[in-house]
LUMDREN-727871 format. One record per residue (C-alpha): x, y, z. Coordinates in pm, whole numbers, padded with zeros to 5 digits, always signed. Example, Ala and Ser with C-alpha at 12.3 -4.5 7.8 and 13.67 -1.06 7.14 Angstrom:
<pts>
+01230-00450+00780+01367-00106+00714
</pts>
This chain:
<pts>
+00660+00334-02906+00899+00169-02742+01010-00234-02715+00832-00300-02325+00553+00008-02477+00510-00265-02754+00491-00533-02473+00306-00408-02295-00003-00378-02571+00073-00680-02661+00029-00849-02378-00287-00695-02324-00406-00794-02647-00373-01154-02582-00509-01068-02198-00775-00853-02361-00903-01160-02658-00858-01384-02374-00599-01670-02489-00455-01523-02114-00831-01461-01926-00819-01379-01492-00604-01596-01319-00411-01807-01596-00033-01847-01615+00112-01718-01831+00432-01877-02075+00794-01854-01939+00966-01535-02038+01210-01690-02294+00890-01835-02456+00637-01578-02434+00871-01394-02557+00922-01594-02824+00508-01633-02956+00529-01192-02964+00877-01135-03102+01036-00942-02879+01342-01035-02722+01343-01087-02327+01505-00728-02205+01208-00576-02302+00905-00868-02204+01050-00861-01872+01023-00494-01862+00685-00481-01967+00543-00713-01698+00708-00565-01400+00469-00272-01562+00164-00466-01556+00252-00603-01195+00234-00286-01120-00054-00163-01263-00205-00486-01083-00303-00639-01389-00020-00949-01357+00083-01057-01006+00427-01242-01044+00467-01541-00731+00820-01548-00693+00946-01963-00803+00576-02007-00906+00533-01748-01172+00316-01513-01311-00023-01422-01291-00307-01285-01455-00527-01127-01151-00859-01171-01113-00938-00841-01270-01146-00692-01072-01247-00344-01039-01129-00326-00719-00762-00498-00754-00730-00242-01159-00828+00006-00949-00652-00067-00636-00407+00210-00661-00668+00474-00738-00660+00649-00348-00267+00609-00335-00282+00834-00668-00510+01116-00493-00319+01152-00260+00009+01209-00407-00203+01473-00589-00105+01823-00529-00222+02206-00624-00602+02229-00606-00694+01890-00700-00901+01859-00283-01139+02130-00492-01130+01981-00806-01182+01550-00690-01427+01679-00431-01660+01852-00727-01564+01451-00922-01809+01333-00558-02000+01602-00610-02043+01507-00927-02129+01106-00896-02187+00993-00481-02586+01138-00551-02623+00910-00792-02473+00668-00692-02660+00675-00336-02981+00766-00517-02914+00403-00647-02821+00264-00309-03203+00305-00291-03335+00160-00503-03136-00155-00437-03055-00140-00073-03053-00421+00103-03201-00501+00448-02882-00585+00548-02602-00300+00470-02922-00058+00607-02795-00164+00950-02541-00204+00901-02505+00174+00799-02772+00252+01129-02502+00109+01309-02253+00361+01194-02485+00690+01187-02488+00581+01583-02174+00594+01583-02127+00892+01438-02379+01044+01681-02179+00852+01994-01828+01037+01898-01996+01365+01877-01718+01523+02079-01422+01304+01885-01380+01479+01511-01229+01194+01396-01344+00946+01552-01673+01098+01400-01560+01136+01075-01422+00722+01037-01767+00598+01103-01867+00859+00865-01610+00742+00601-01726+00338+00710-02138+00516+00615-02059+00664+00234-01890+00370+00200-02191+00152+00281-02427+00316+00121-02215+00292-00253-02137-00091-00100-02541-00084-00159-02488-00057-00512-02352-00362-00573-02136-00224-00830-01783-00275-00778-01667-00085-01053-01856+00273-00833-01762+00199-00569-01361+00151-00554-01352+00522-00799-01538+00690-00502-01370+00558-00184-01058+00634-00371-01188+00964-00477-01285+01006-00149-00972+00958+00064-00853+01230-00079-01080+01461+00120-01024+01338+00428-00785+01566+00557-00950+01912+00466-01285+01731+00577-01188+01629+00900-01035+01993+00974-01327+02147+00943-01467+01930+01240-01171+02082+01440-01294+02434+01314-01619+02518+01231-01846+02494+01580-02154+02361+01363-01982+02153+01116-02054+01780+01370-02467+01964+01439-02519+01973+01062-02253+01643+00932-02486+01443+01189-02804+01546+01127-02756+01539+00673-02586+01215+00736-02940+01172+00911-03122+01323+00624-03007+01038+00366-02993+00738+00589-03410+00799+00550-03448+00858+00254-03216+00491+00174-03519+00391+00486-03751+00435+00339-03662+00348-00026-03683+00714-00236-03365+00681-00440-03460+01082-00499-03493+01182-00133-03205+01026-00080-02997+01160-00433-03086+01468-00313-03048+01469+00038-02679+01311-00044-02662+01613-00330-02702+01798-00033-02481+01682+00172-02196+01715-00064-02237+02041-00156-02185+02196+00151-01898+02033+00218-01727+02170-00152-01932+02571-00075-01660+02561+00305-01383+02434+00088-01437+02726-00120-01491+03002+00082-01151+02875+00274-00950+02830-00060-01002+03249-00103-00930+03304+00207-00573+03204+00085-00564+02913+00468-00583+02631+00161-00192+02549+00205-00294+02463+00613-00571+02214+00468-00319+01989+00251+00021+02054+00385-00082+02063+00759+00043+01696+01014-00155+01792+01243-00496+01713+01006-00554+01406+01082-00533+01193+00756-00892+01000+00793-01258+01077+00685-01579+01215+00673
</pts>
């Protein structure tokens, strides 16, 4: 283990033990280095690394603070990491989405508030109105799913799925451009999800979401087998918004 890694581990230990709780200010660099028995150079590098990871917040002229450590903060970089992935990760991300999102949708049906349902309904209606505009339709499609997952009240799950879904946006917009029946099918599948949510039926909501995501996954696999895969992952002409 390098000195920087050791410094990171020791600072993390202080945070995990509660000696440096969320929102607390770290001692000055020289003092902290002396307390941990580590020289200032690796300590400085450790602070930089933890700041990139959103564990620490370096405020110029004020000091270094522990962040809120909320899932939305710590997992903020997931979407960017997903966007940088290469190879067959689009299929892998869709698989992960299929494993997690239907269960989350079923949970949302049990926890759905009237306000969440109104917002989800609004995105569904906006999707219908944008049936001839693939990019706009997909923007509301993404917002529809985001609102559904948010209804679970599980911030970690919401952040994870938002990051995962961001990596499949381009392919789903591309599908809307090249497949004639994609829009009608997408609207019908979202209506089925909404109806189950409105009825508070968790089992049906989970099944409807599974059917929706599986349809997308099967299409992606067919495209992969045709050899058109590079067009999906690399073309700059595909809008980077999602469904």
